[in-house]
C-alpha positions in Angstrom: 30.3 -19.2 3.4 30.3 -21.3 6.8 27.7 -20.7 9.5 30.0 -20.2 12.6 32.1 -17.9 11.1 28.9 -16.3 10.1 27.7 -16.1 13.5 31.2 -14.7 14.5 31.3 -12.3 12.2 27.4 -10.9 13.3 27.9 -11.3 16.7 31.5 -8.5 16.5 29.3 -6.7 14.2 26.5 -6.2 16.9 29.2 -5.4 19.5 30.9 -2.5 17.6 27.8 -0.4 17.0 28.6 3.1 18.0 32.1 2.1 17.8 35.0 3.7 15.6 35.4 0.2 13.9 31.4 -0.7 13.2 31.9 -0.1 9.2 34.9 -2.6 9.6 32.9 -5.2 11.0 30.0 -4.6 8.6 32.9 -4.9 6.1 34.1 -8.3 7.8 30.5 -9.6 8.2 29.7 -8.7 4.3 33.4 -10.6 3.2 32.2 -13.5 5.4 28.9 -13.5 3.6 29.6 -12.2 -0.2 32.8 -11.9 -2.4 33.3 -8.2 -3.7 36.4 -5.7 -3.9 35.1 -2.3 -2.8 32.5 -1.1 0.1 31.8 2.3 0.5 29.3 3.9 3.2 28.0 7.1 2.3 25.7 9.8 3.7 23.7 11.2 1.1 22.2 15.0 1.8 19.8 16.9 -0.7 21.4 20.2 0.1 24.8 19.5 1.1 28.2 17.5 -0.1 28.2 13.6 0.5 29.9 12.2 3.4 32.3 9.4 2.7 31.9 7.5 6.3 34.0 4.4 5.5 36.1 2.9 2.3 37.0 -0.4 2.0 39.2 -1.5 -1.6 41.1 -4.4 -2.3 44.6 -3.6 -3.0 45.7 -2.9 -6.7 42.0 -2.8 -7.6 41.2 -0.1 -9.9 37.5 1.4 -8.3 35.6 4.3 -8.5 36.3 6.4 -5.6 40.3 7.0 -5.6 42.6 10.6 -5.7 40.7 13.0 -7.4 38.0 11.0 -8.9 36.9 10.8 -4.9 37.3 14.1 -4.4 35.3 14.9 -7.5 32.6 12.3 -6.6 31.6 13.3 -3.2 31.7 17.2 -3.7 30.0 17.6 -7.1 29.4 14.4 -9.1 27.1 12.1 -6.4 24.0 14.6 -8.1 23.9 12.2 -11.1 24.7 9.0 -9.2 21.4 6.8 -10.0 21.3 5.6 -6.3 21.4 9.3 -4.8 18.9 10.5 -7.7 16.6 7.2 -6.6 16.9 8.7 -2.8 16.1 12.4 -4.1 13.9 12.2 -6.8 11.5 9.4 -5.1 12.7 9.1 -1.2 13.5 5.0 -2.1 14.7 3.0 0.5 15.7 -0.4 0.2 18.6 -3.0 -2.1 18.9 -2.4 -5.6 21.5 -3.2 -8.2 23.0 -0.3 -10.5 21.2 -2.3 -13.7 18.0 -1.8 -12.1 18.5 1.6 -11.4 20.2 3.3 -13.7 19.5 5.0 -17.1 19.3 3.0 -20.0 22.8 4.6 -21.2 24.0 5.9 -18.0 27.3 3.5 -18.3 28.3 4.7 -21.7 27.6 8.4 -21.1 29.9 8.6 -17.4 32.3 5.6 -18.3 35.1 8.5 -18.3 33.6 9.6 -14.7 32.8 7.0 -12.6 35.2 3.7 -14.6 32.5 2.1 -15.7 35.3 0.2 -18.1 36.5 -1.3 -14.8 33.4 -1.8 -12.9 31.4 -5.3 -13.5 28.9 -4.9 -11.0 27.6 -2.9 -8.4 24.8 -3.1 -5.8 23.7 -1.0 -2.6 21.3 -0.3 0.2 19.7 3.1 0.9 18.6 3.6 4.7 16.8 7.1 5.3 18.1 8.6 8.0 15.4 12.1 7.8 13.7 13.6 5.2 16.7 15.5 3.6 19.6 12.4 4.6 20.1 8.9 3.7 22.8 6.4 4.3 24.4 4.2 1.1 25.9 1.2 1.4 27.6 0.6 -2.3 29.2 -2.9 -2.7 31.4 -3.4 -6.0 32.8 -5.7 -8.1 35.7 -4.8 -10.7 37.6 -6.4 -13.4 36.5 -10.0 -15.2 34.6 -10.5 -11.9 31.4 -12.2 -12.4 28.3 -10.3 -11.9 26.5 -11.0 -8.4 24.2 -13.8 -8.7 20.5 -13.9 -7.9 20.9 -15.6 -5.2 23.4 -12.9 -3.5 21.2 -10.1 -4.3 18.1 -12.3 -2.4 20.4 -12.9 0.6 21.5 -8.9 0.3 17.7 -8.0 0.0 16.7 -10.5 3.2 19.9 -8.6 5.2 17.9 -5.2 4.6 16.2 -4.8 7.7 18.7 -6.2 10.4 21.2 -3.8 8.7 19.1 -1.3 8.6 18.5 -1.3 12.3 22.4 -1.7 13.4 23.0 1.2 11.2 20.5 3.5 12.7 21.4 2.4 16.0 25.0 3.1 15.1 24.1 6.6 14.0 22.2 7.5 16.9 25.3 6.3 19.2 28.0 8.0 17.5 25.2 11.4 16.8 25.2 14.1 13.9 28.3 15.2 12.7 29.0 18.9 12.6 31.0 19.0 9.7 28.1 19.2 6.8 29.4 21.5 3.6 25.8 22.7 2.7 26.3 22.6 -1.4 24.1 24.2 -4.6 25.0 21.1 -6.6 21.5 19.7 -6.5 20.2 22.9 -7.2 22.6 24.0 -10.0 21.0 20.5 -11.3 17.6 21.3 -11.0 17.9 24.9 -12.9 19.9 24.1 -15.6 18.2 25.2 -18.7 15.3 26.5 -17.2 15.7 30.2 -18.6 16.2 29.3 -22.2 14.6 26.4 -22.6 10.7 25.3 -23.0 9.0 23.3 -20.4 9.5 19.9 -22.7 12.6 20.9 -23.6 13.6 21.6 -20.1 12.4 17.9 -19.0 14.6 16.5 -22.1 17.7 18.4 -21.2 17.3 16.9 -17.4 16.9 13.2 -18.6 19.6 13.5 -21.1 21.5 14.9 -18.2 20.9 11.8 -16.5 21.8 9.2 -19.0 18.4 8.4 -20.4 18.4 7.4 -24.3 15.6 9.0 -26.8 13.7 5.7 -26.8 13.6 6.3 -22.8 12.6 10.1 -22.6 9.8 9.2 -25.0 8.6 6.6 -22.3 9.2 8.3 -19.7 7.6 11.7 -20.8 4.5 9.7 -23.0 5.7 11.4 -26.4 7.1 10.4 -29.4 10.4 9.1 -30.5 10.3 12.0 -33.5 9.2 14.6 -30.5 11.6 14.0 -28.5 14.5 14.2 -31.4 12.6 17.5 -32.2 13.4 18.7 -28.8 16.9 17.8 -28.5 17.4 19.6 -32.1 16.1 22.7 -30.5 18.2 22.2 -27.2 21.1 21.9 -28.8 20.2 25.0 -31.4 19.9 27.2 -28.6 23.1 26.0 -26.6 25.3 25.8 -29.6 26.1 21.7 -28.6 25.6 19.2 -31.1 25.1 15.8 -29.2 24.2 14.7 -25.7 27.7 13.8 -25.1 28.6 17.5 -25.4 26.0 18.6 -23.1 26.8 16.0 -20.6 30.4 17.8 -20.6 29.3 21.2 -20.3 27.2 20.3 -17.2 30.0 18.8 -15.8 32.4 21.1 -16.3 30.3 23.9 -15.2 30.2 21.3 -11.6 33.2 22.2 -11.5 33.5 25.7 -11.1 34.9 27.0 -7.6 31.5 28.3 -6.4 28.4 27.8 -7.4 25.4 30.2 -7.4 22.2 29.3 -6.1 19.3 30.1 -8.3 21.0 30.6 -11.2 20.7 28.7 -14.7 24.3 28.1 -15.7 23.6 27.0 -19.4 22.2 30.2 -19.9 25.2 32.0 -18.5 27.3 29.8 -20.6 25.2 30.5 -24.1 25.6 34.2 -23.5 29.2 33.8 -22.9 29.1 32.3 -26.4 
């Protein structure tokens, strides 16, 4: 990285706050500083579809948001994204790597939906906008690239406040979009299993959907390994399913429905239809 290129990119970025080219200049600034294949700028909302503000991807690189997968993620599957869950469940802000925040079996559980077979590494920022909205900058490497180094991550962290300030200024200048599409996706997740499972079984079910292993669930809930296995057996018995992968597949299939009713246990409906 040459200091003059870095300074020029930062000046360009600052000068384009509030313009249509802001996120493109943000990409240019990051490109001077880091090597990466994709930059996605998303706006998470706890009760609405995720908005795609900007996407840059290296031509010819297989990536997360493309075609049908892009639509499925933005309208439904974002509810399972560890970055989204970190904002929604814990109101967190800051810089994180996916390895740090993802449940221990997330990558293998959702490989067919998030293209983890091609994802090398993923890091991102969470910039809260208000109580219900958060700007997420997602930066990824694909294929046989190396993961982001410790030095890379430390520099990302040092840039958190200045980039957050610039993004906040940009959002304030462009104003709030009127294109928000309200969604029941989060509601569907929170109600999944509540009518047919016990309180403990429901907690286990929610953690299974997020990609946690039996051991991790025991740690989170402070219960024994065998107790978690018993709850899982009860869940599968009540739902006519036989594994975590089948539970995940069912939930994702339900998310693809044309309409999602609010305050309804869709798992209970599925069971009643069997």
